[in-house]
PyMOL Python script that loads the backbone (N, CA, C, O; Angstrom):
from pymol import cmd

cmd.read_pdbstr("""\
ATOM      1  N   MET A   1       0.917  -1.694   0.029  1.00  0.00           N
ATOM      2  CA  MET A   1      -0.026  -0.180  -0.305  1.00  0.00           C
ATOM      3  C   MET A   1       1.210   1.477  -0.400  1.00  0.00           C
ATOM      4  O   MET A   1       2.290   1.396   0.187  1.00  0.00           O
ATOM      5  N   GLN A   2       0.962   2.378  -0.922  1.00  0.00           N
ATOM      6  CA  GLN A   2       1.214   3.476  -1.408  1.00  0.00           C
ATOM      7  C   GLN A   2       1.030   4.332   0.203  1.00  0.00           C
ATOM      8  O   GLN A   2      -0.074   4.193   0.730  1.00  0.00           O
ATOM      9  N   LYS A   3       1.991   5.117   0.895  1.00  0.00           N
ATOM     10  CA  LYS A   3       2.090   6.380   1.826  1.00  0.00           C
ATOM     11  C   LYS A   3       1.489   7.217   1.049  1.00  0.00           C
ATOM     12  O   LYS A   3       1.672   7.413  -0.153  1.00  0.00           O
ATOM     13  N   ASP A   4       0.504   7.884   2.024  1.00  0.00           N
ATOM     14  CA  ASP A   4       0.089   9.396   0.851  1.00  0.00           C
ATOM     15  C   ASP A   4       1.386  10.779   1.056  1.00  0.00           C
ATOM     16  O   ASP A   4       1.314  11.988   0.839  1.00  0.00           O
ATOM     17  N   SER A   5       2.141  10.184   1.398  1.00  0.00           N
ATOM     18  CA  SER A   5       3.469  10.996   1.744  1.00  0.00           C
ATOM     19  C   SER A   5       3.947  11.175   0.063  1.00  0.00           C
ATOM     20  O   SER A   5       4.059  12.140  -0.693  1.00  0.00           O
ATOM     21  N   ASP A   6       4.178   9.536  -0.073  1.00  0.00           N
ATOM     22  CA  ASP A   6       4.838   9.234  -1.494  1.00  0.00           C
ATOM     23  C   ASP A   6       3.819   9.565  -2.646  1.00  0.00           C
ATOM     24  O   ASP A   6       4.227   9.447  -3.801  1.00  0.00           O
ATOM     25  N   PHE A   7       2.349  10.025  -2.389  1.00  0.00           N
ATOM     26  CA  PHE A   7       1.609  10.709  -3.119  1.00  0.00           C
ATOM     27  C   PHE A   7       2.278  12.367  -3.566  1.00  0.00           C
ATOM     28  O   PHE A   7       2.748  12.839  -4.600  1.00  0.00           O
ATOM     29  N   THR A   8       2.023  12.883  -2.201  1.00  0.00           N
ATOM     30  CA  THR A   8       2.138  14.320  -2.066  1.00  0.00           C
ATOM     31  C   THR A   8       3.199  14.778  -2.142  1.00  0.00           C
ATOM     32  O   THR A   8       3.413  15.970  -2.362  1.00  0.00           O
ATOM     33  N   ASP A   9       3.867  14.104  -2.011  1.00  0.00           N
ATOM     34  CA  ASP A   9       5.799  14.259  -2.139  1.00  0.00           C
ATOM     35  C   ASP A   9       5.663  14.816  -3.466  1.00  0.00           C
ATOM     36  O   ASP A   9       5.920  16.010  -3.311  1.00  0.00           O
ATOM     37  N   ARG A  10       5.452  14.650  -4.448  1.00  0.00           N
ATOM     38  CA  ARG A  10       5.551  14.708  -6.034  1.00  0.00           C
ATOM     39  C   ARG A  10       5.316  16.106  -6.463  1.00  0.00           C
ATOM     40  O   ARG A  10       4.108  16.332  -6.546  1.00  0.00           O
ATOM     41  N   PRO A  11       6.267  17.401  -6.848  1.00  0.00           N
ATOM     42  CA  PRO A  11       6.284  18.197  -6.671  1.00  0.00           C
ATOM     43  C   PRO A  11       5.165  18.845  -7.893  1.00  0.00           C
ATOM     44  O   PRO A  11       5.146  20.061  -8.082  1.00  0.00           O
ATOM     45  N   ALA A  12       4.412  18.077  -8.547  1.00  0.00           N
ATOM     46  CA  ALA A  12       3.463  18.638  -9.625  1.00  0.00           C
ATOM     47  C   ALA A  12       1.901  18.871  -8.423  1.00  0.00           C
ATOM     48  O   ALA A  12       0.979  19.678  -8.307  1.00  0.00           O
ATOM     49  N   ILE A  13       2.430  17.471  -7.662  1.00  0.00           N
ATOM     50  CA  ILE A  13       1.335  16.972  -6.621  1.00  0.00           C
ATOM     51  C   ILE A  13       0.938  18.586  -5.104  1.00  0.00           C
ATOM     52  O   ILE A  13      -0.026  19.075  -4.516  1.00  0.00           O
ATOM     53  N   GLY A  14       2.253  18.729  -5.173  1.00  0.00           N
ATOM     54  CA  GLY A  14       2.172  20.077  -4.403  1.00  0.00           C
ATOM     55  C   GLY A  14       1.469  21.032  -5.036  1.00  0.00           C
ATOM     56  O   GLY A  14       0.252  21.185  -4.933  1.00  0.00           O
ATOM     57  N   ASP A  15       2.350  21.811  -5.821  1.00  0.00           N
ATOM     58  CA  ASP A  15       1.697  22.695  -6.755  1.00  0.00           C
ATOM     59  C   ASP A  15       0.237  22.639  -6.785  1.00  0.00           C
ATOM     60  O   ASP A  15      -0.483  23.622  -6.612  1.00  0.00           O
ATOM     61  N   ASP A  16      -0.277  21.139  -7.073  1.00  0.00           N
ATOM     62  CA  ASP A  16      -1.880  21.722  -7.631  1.00  0.00           C
ATOM     63  C   ASP A  16      -2.336  21.409  -6.131  1.00  0.00           C
ATOM     64  O   ASP A  16      -3.558  21.555  -6.140  1.00  0.00           O
ATOM     65  N   LEU A  17      -1.951  21.073  -4.945  1.00  0.00           N
ATOM     66  CA  LEU A  17      -2.655  21.088  -3.937  1.00  0.00           C
ATOM     67  C   LEU A  17      -2.278  22.784  -3.102  1.00  0.00           C
ATOM     68  O   LEU A  17      -2.962  23.159  -2.150  1.00  0.00           O
ATOM     69  N   ASP A  18      -1.636  23.251  -3.410  1.00  0.00           N
ATOM     70  CA  ASP A  18      -1.378  24.564  -3.497  1.00  0.00           C
ATOM     71  C   ASP A  18      -2.513  25.634  -4.180  1.00  0.00           C
ATOM     72  O   ASP A  18      -3.276  26.519  -3.793  1.00  0.00           O
ATOM     73  N   PHE A  19      -2.229  25.154  -5.098  1.00  0.00           N
ATOM     74  CA  PHE A  19      -3.173  25.694  -5.634  1.00  0.00           C
ATOM     75  C   PHE A  19      -4.751  25.840  -5.261  1.00  0.00           C
ATOM     76  O   PHE A  19      -5.465  26.830  -5.099  1.00  0.00           O
ATOM     77  N   LEU A  20      -5.017  24.316  -5.186  1.00  0.00           N
ATOM     78  CA  LEU A  20      -6.930  24.515  -4.587  1.00  0.00           C
ATOM     79  C   LEU A  20      -6.497  24.851  -3.668  1.00  0.00           C
ATOM     80  O   LEU A  20      -7.566  25.218  -3.180  1.00  0.00           O
ATOM     81  N   ALA A  21      -5.559  25.148  -2.671  1.00  0.00           N
ATOM     82  CA  ALA A  21      -6.018  25.511  -1.214  1.00  0.00           C
ATOM     83  C   ALA A  21      -6.142  26.838  -1.441  1.00  0.00           C
ATOM     84  O   ALA A  21      -6.771  27.261  -0.471  1.00  0.00           O
ATOM     85  N   THR A  22      -5.754  28.269  -2.606  1.00  0.00           N
ATOM     86  CA  THR A  22      -5.353  29.203  -2.487  1.00  0.00           C
ATOM     87  C   THR A  22      -6.191  30.308  -3.291  1.00  0.00           C
ATOM     88  O   THR A  22      -6.635  31.429  -3.045  1.00  0.00           O
ATOM     89  N   ASP A  23      -6.181  29.300  -4.529  1.00  0.00           N
ATOM     90  CA  ASP A  23      -6.973  30.241  -5.496  1.00  0.00           C
ATOM     91  C   ASP A  23      -8.228  30.594  -5.035  1.00  0.00           C
ATOM     92  O   ASP A  23      -9.133  29.876  -4.609  1.00  0.00           O
ATOM     93  N   GLY A  24      -8.175  31.624  -5.156  1.00  0.00           N
ATOM     94  CA  GLY A  24      -9.666  32.275  -4.969  1.00  0.00           C
ATOM     95  C   GLY A  24     -10.413  31.769  -5.905  1.00  0.00           C
ATOM     96  O   GLY A  24     -11.228  30.856  -5.770  1.00  0.00           O
ATOM     97  N   HIS A  25      -9.986  32.707  -7.459  1.00  0.00           N
ATOM     98  CA  HIS A  25     -11.414  31.735  -8.591  1.00  0.00           C
ATOM     99  C   HIS A  25     -11.894  30.371  -8.356  1.00  0.00           C
ATOM    100  O   HIS A  25     -13.018  29.869  -8.336  1.00  0.00           O
ATOM    101  N   TRP A  26     -10.525  29.850  -8.159  1.00  0.00           N
ATOM    102  CA  TRP A  26     -11.392  28.162  -7.376  1.00  0.00           C
ATOM    103  C   TRP A  26     -12.271  27.975  -6.592  1.00  0.00           C
ATOM    104  O   TRP A  26     -13.269  27.335  -6.920  1.00  0.00           O
ATOM    105  N   ARG A  27     -12.100  28.530  -5.265  1.00  0.00           N
ATOM    106  CA  ARG A  27     -12.798  28.498  -4.465  1.00  0.00           C
ATOM    107  C   ARG A  27     -13.995  28.907  -4.240  1.00  0.00           C
ATOM    108  O   ARG A  27     -14.837  28.479  -3.451  1.00  0.00           O
ATOM    109  N   GLU A  28     -14.037  29.977  -5.159  1.00  0.00           N
ATOM    110  CA  GLU A  28     -15.779  30.587  -5.363  1.00  0.00           C
ATOM    111  C   GLU A  28     -16.765  29.381  -6.099  1.00  0.00           C
ATOM    112  O   GLU A  28     -17.862  28.908  -5.804  1.00  0.00           O
ATOM    113  N   MET A  29     -15.563  29.081  -7.470  1.00  0.00           N
ATOM    114  CA  MET A  29     -15.969  28.021  -7.940  1.00  0.00           C
ATOM    115  C   MET A  29     -16.686  27.010  -7.321  1.00  0.00           C
ATOM    116  O   MET A  29     -17.872  26.729  -7.496  1.00  0.00           O
ATOM    117  N   ALA A  30     -15.868  26.476  -6.573  1.00  0.00           N
ATOM    118  CA  ALA A  30     -16.077  25.263  -6.167  1.00  0.00           C
ATOM    119  C   ALA A  30     -17.416  25.646  -4.887  1.00  0.00           C
ATOM    120  O   ALA A  30     -18.396  24.905  -4.826  1.00  0.00           O
ATOM    121  N   GLU A  31     -17.291  26.759  -4.023  1.00  0.00           N
ATOM    122  CA  GLU A  31     -18.461  27.075  -3.078  1.00  0.00           C
ATOM    123  C   GLU A  31     -19.735  27.167  -4.406  1.00  0.00           C
ATOM    124  O   GLU A  31     -20.428  26.152  -4.343  1.00  0.00           O
ATOM    125  N   ILE A  32     -20.058  27.839  -5.221  1.00  0.00           N
ATOM    126  CA  ILE A  32     -21.027  27.506  -6.647  1.00  0.00           C
ATOM    127  C   ILE A  32     -21.571  26.463  -7.050  1.00  0.00           C
ATOM    128  O   ILE A  32     -22.576  26.281  -7.739  1.00  0.00           O
ATOM    129  N   LEU A  33     -20.564  25.513  -6.397  1.00  0.00           N
ATOM    130  CA  LEU A  33     -21.227  24.281  -7.292  1.00  0.00           C
ATOM    131  C   LEU A  33     -21.607  23.055  -6.336  1.00  0.00           C
ATOM    132  O   LEU A  33     -22.354  22.079  -6.406  1.00  0.00           O
ATOM    133  N   SER A  34     -20.443  23.765  -5.121  1.00  0.00           N
ATOM    134  CA  SER A  34     -21.278  22.655  -3.539  1.00  0.00           C
ATOM    135  C   SER A  34     -22.447  23.180  -2.862  1.00  0.00           C
ATOM    136  O   SER A  34     -22.902  22.549  -1.908  1.00  0.00           O
ATOM    137  N   ASP A  35     -23.470  25.232  -3.587  1.00  0.00           N
ATOM    138  CA  ASP A  35     -24.563  25.202  -3.173  1.00  0.00           C
ATOM    139  C   ASP A  35     -24.901  24.752  -4.184  1.00  0.00           C
ATOM    140  O   ASP A  35     -25.619  23.830  -3.795  1.00  0.00           O
ATOM    141  N   PHE A  36     -24.917  24.714  -5.481  1.00  0.00           N
ATOM    142  CA  PHE A  36     -25.852  24.042  -6.473  1.00  0.00           C
ATOM    143  C   PHE A  36     -25.975  22.474  -6.324  1.00  0.00           C
ATOM    144  O   PHE A  36     -27.064  21.962  -6.585  1.00  0.00           O
ATOM    145  N   GLY A  37     -25.127  21.841  -5.999  1.00  0.00           N
ATOM    146  CA  GLY A  37     -25.226  20.403  -5.562  1.00  0.00           C
ATOM    147  C   GLY A  37     -25.989  20.215  -4.123  1.00  0.00           C
ATOM    148  O   GLY A  37     -26.806  19.322  -3.895  1.00  0.00           O
ATOM    149  N   SER A  38     -25.615  21.117  -3.293  1.00  0.00           N
ATOM    150  CA  SER A  38     -26.783  20.609  -2.111  1.00  0.00           C
ATOM    151  C   SER A  38     -28.275  21.769  -1.887  1.00  0.00           C
ATOM    152  O   SER A  38     -28.670  22.147  -0.784  1.00  0.00           O
ATOM    153  N   GLY A  39     -28.801  22.098  -3.012  1.00  0.00           N
ATOM    154  CA  GLY A  39     -29.870  22.264  -3.725  1.00  0.00           C
ATOM    155  C   GLY A  39     -30.579  23.647  -4.048  1.00  0.00           C
ATOM    156  O   GLY A  39     -31.754  24.006  -3.970  1.00  0.00           O
ATOM    157  N   GLY A  40     -29.343  24.318  -4.465  1.00  0.00           N
ATOM    158  CA  GLY A  40     -29.206  25.620  -5.421  1.00  0.00           C
ATOM    159  C   GLY A  40     -29.921  25.251  -6.492  1.00  0.00           C
ATOM    160  O   GLY A  40     -30.771  26.031  -6.923  1.00  0.00           O
ATOM    161  N   ARG A  41     -29.714  24.051  -7.088  1.00  0.00           N
ATOM    162  CA  ARG A  41     -30.466  23.745  -8.639  1.00  0.00           C
ATOM    163  C   ARG A  41     -31.939  23.963  -8.201  1.00  0.00           C
ATOM    164  O   ARG A  41     -32.635  23.803  -9.204  1.00  0.00           O
ATOM    165  N   TYR A  42     -32.838  24.314  -6.932  1.00  0.00           N
ATOM    166  CA  TYR A  42     -34.066  24.410  -7.203  1.00  0.00           C
ATOM    167  C   TYR A  42     -34.550  25.745  -6.605  1.00  0.00           C
ATOM    168  O   TYR A  42     -35.610  26.053  -6.059  1.00  0.00           O
ATOM    169  N   HIS A  43     -32.886  26.776  -7.019  1.00  0.00           N
ATOM    170  CA  HIS A  43     -33.346  28.111  -6.066  1.00  0.00           C
ATOM    171  C   HIS A  43     -34.981  28.573  -7.154  1.00  0.00           C
ATOM    172  O   HIS A  43     -35.997  29.033  -6.635  1.00  0.00           O
ATOM    173  N   ASP A  44     -34.816  28.271  -8.817  1.00  0.00           N
ATOM    174  CA  ASP A  44     -36.421  28.737  -9.579  1.00  0.00           C
ATOM    175  C   ASP A  44     -37.280  28.508  -9.072  1.00  0.00           C
ATOM    176  O   ASP A  44     -38.276  29.227  -9.141  1.00  0.00           O
ATOM    177  N   LEU A  45     -37.227  27.453  -8.387  1.00  0.00           N
ATOM    178  CA  LEU A  45     -38.629  26.426  -8.030  1.00  0.00           C
ATOM    179  C   LEU A  45     -39.263  26.523  -6.397  1.00  0.00           C
ATOM    180  O   LEU A  45     -40.342  26.338  -5.834  1.00  0.00           O
ATOM    181  N   ASN A  46     -37.635  27.001  -5.982  1.00  0.00           N
ATOM    182  CA  ASN A  46     -38.460  27.028  -4.527  1.00  0.00           C
ATOM    183  C   ASN A  46     -38.591  29.118  -4.443  1.00  0.00           C
ATOM    184  O   ASN A  46     -39.170  29.714  -3.535  1.00  0.00           O
ATOM    185  N   THR A  47     -38.044  29.641  -5.365  1.00  0.00           N
ATOM    186  CA  THR A  47     -39.045  31.174  -5.566  1.00  0.00           C
ATOM    187  C   THR A  47     -39.740  31.343  -6.219  1.00  0.00           C
ATOM    188  O   THR A  47     -40.038  32.529  -6.362  1.00  0.00           O
ATOM    189  N   MET A  48     -40.582  30.183  -7.177  1.00  0.00           N
ATOM    190  CA  MET A  48     -41.995  29.931  -8.089  1.00  0.00           C
ATOM    191  C   MET A  48     -42.904  29.513  -6.457  1.00  0.00           C
ATOM    192  O   MET A  48     -43.770  30.284  -6.043  1.00  0.00           O
ATOM    193  N   LEU A  49     -42.652  28.618  -5.924  1.00  0.00           N
ATOM    194  CA  LEU A  49     -43.248  28.132  -5.124  1.00  0.00           C
ATOM    195  C   LEU A  49     -43.576  29.386  -3.344  1.00  0.00           C
ATOM    196  O   LEU A  49     -44.640  29.905  -3.006  1.00  0.00           O
ATOM    197  N   ASP A  50     -42.340  29.460  -2.702  1.00  0.00           N
ATOM    198  CA  ASP A  50     -42.231  30.213  -1.907  1.00  0.00           C
ATOM    199  C   ASP A  50     -41.808  32.073  -1.857  1.00  0.00           C
ATOM    200  O   ASP A  50     -41.491  32.805  -0.920  1.00  0.00           O
ATOM    201  N   GLY A  51     -41.944  32.257  -2.937  1.00  0.00           N
ATOM    202  CA  GLY A  51     -41.683  34.108  -3.124  1.00  0.00           C
ATOM    203  C   GLY A  51     -40.373  34.854  -3.091  1.00  0.00           C
ATOM    204  O   GLY A  51     -39.906  34.557  -1.992  1.00  0.00           O
ATOM    205  N   PRO A  52     -39.813  35.388  -3.493  1.00  0.00           N
ATOM    206  CA  PRO A  52     -37.818  35.875  -3.618  1.00  0.00           C
ATOM    207  C   PRO A  52     -37.482  35.443  -2.686  1.00  0.00           C
ATOM    208  O   PRO A  52     -38.090  35.188  -1.646  1.00  0.00           O
ATOM    209  N   SER A  53     -36.283  35.297  -3.030  1.00  0.00           N
ATOM    210  CA  SER A  53     -35.319  34.520  -2.118  1.00  0.00           C
ATOM    211  C   SER A  53     -34.277  35.611  -1.810  1.00  0.00           C
ATOM    212  O   SER A  53     -34.056  36.566  -2.554  1.00  0.00           O
ATOM    213  N   GLY A  54     -33.712  35.394  -0.744  1.00  0.00           N
ATOM    214  CA  GLY A  54     -32.570  36.651   0.068  1.00  0.00           C
ATOM    215  C   GLY A  54     -30.993  35.793  -1.551  1.00  0.00           C
ATOM    216  O   GLY A  54     -30.244  36.486  -2.240  1.00  0.00           O
ATOM    217  N   ALA A  55     -31.046  35.028  -1.555  1.00  0.00           N
ATOM    218  CA  ALA A  55     -29.763  34.526  -2.028  1.00  0.00           C
ATOM    219  C   ALA A  55     -29.893  34.419  -3.294  1.00  0.00           C
ATOM    220  O   ALA A  55     -30.918  33.906  -3.743  1.00  0.00           O
ATOM    221  N   PRO A  56     -28.966  34.843  -4.068  1.00  0.00           N
ATOM    222  CA  PRO A  56     -28.649  34.573  -5.507  1.00  0.00           C
ATOM    223  C   PRO A  56     -29.272  33.422  -6.187  1.00  0.00           C
ATOM    224  O   PRO A  56     -29.443  32.395  -5.531  1.00  0.00           O
ATOM    225  N   SER A  57     -29.628  33.468  -7.408  1.00  0.00           N
ATOM    226  CA  SER A  57     -29.340  32.299  -7.924  1.00  0.00           C
ATOM    227  C   SER A  57     -27.977  31.511  -7.697  1.00  0.00           C
ATOM    228  O   SER A  57     -27.164  31.877  -6.849  1.00  0.00           O
ATOM    229  N   PRO A  58     -27.748  30.198  -8.666  1.00  0.00           N
ATOM    230  CA  PRO A  58     -26.144  29.907  -9.082  1.00  0.00           C
ATOM    231  C   PRO A  58     -26.306  30.802 -10.027  1.00  0.00           C
ATOM    232  O   PRO A  58     -25.343  31.569 -10.018  1.00  0.00           O
ATOM    233  N   LEU A  59     -27.073  31.067 -10.840  1.00  0.00           N
ATOM    234  CA  LEU A  59     -26.769  31.459 -12.910  1.00  0.00           C
ATOM    235  C   LEU A  59     -26.426  32.984 -12.328  1.00  0.00           C
ATOM    236  O   LEU A  59     -25.295  33.298 -12.697  1.00  0.00           O
ATOM    237  N   GLU A  60     -27.117  34.120 -11.457  1.00  0.00           N
ATOM    238  CA  GLU A  60     -26.374  34.866 -11.345  1.00  0.00           C
ATOM    239  C   GLU A  60     -24.510  34.747 -10.489  1.00  0.00           C
ATOM    240  O   GLU A  60     -23.566  35.532 -10.582  1.00  0.00           O
ATOM    241  N   ARG A  61     -24.625  33.564  -9.802  1.00  0.00           N
ATOM    242  CA  ARG A  61     -23.805  33.801  -9.220  1.00  0.00           C
ATOM    243  C   ARG A  61     -22.379  33.506 -10.377  1.00  0.00           C
ATOM    244  O   ARG A  61     -21.425  34.284 -10.367  1.00  0.00           O
ATOM    245  N   LEU A  62     -22.411  32.632 -11.059  1.00  0.00           N
ATOM    246  CA  LEU A  62     -21.371  32.979 -12.175  1.00  0.00           C
ATOM    247  C   LEU A  62     -21.159  33.972 -13.203  1.00  0.00           C
ATOM    248  O   LEU A  62     -20.049  34.096 -13.722  1.00  0.00           O
ATOM    249  N   GLU A  63     -21.856  34.478 -13.437  1.00  0.00           N
ATOM    250  CA  GLU A  63     -21.772  35.781 -14.063  1.00  0.00           C
ATOM    251  C   GLU A  63     -20.749  36.402 -13.705  1.00  0.00           C
ATOM    252  O   GLU A  63     -20.696  36.385 -12.476  1.00  0.00           O
ATOM    253  N   PRO A  64     -19.571  37.160 -14.327  1.00  0.00           N
ATOM    254  CA  PRO A  64     -18.459  37.898 -14.359  1.00  0.00           C
ATOM    255  C   PRO A  64     -19.345  38.619 -13.582  1.00  0.00           C
ATOM    256  O   PRO A  64     -19.007  39.700 -13.100  1.00  0.00           O
TER     257      PRO A  64
END
""", "prot")
cmd.dss("prot")
cmd.show_as("cartoon", "prot")
cmd.util.cbc("prot")
cmd.orient("prot")
């Protein structure tokens, strides 16, 4: 069985992990996708049934 350190000691892997941990654009995209996966995909349906939402829709969050 391979140790985690055998994998993470590779220079390219370290660079990727640093990028994923520090890049603001990546983190924002991950948050948007996480919100979408945990119920944000129903934003428009919820708005139609319950009225205006205080949270922006996933599509609004994706716009620059």
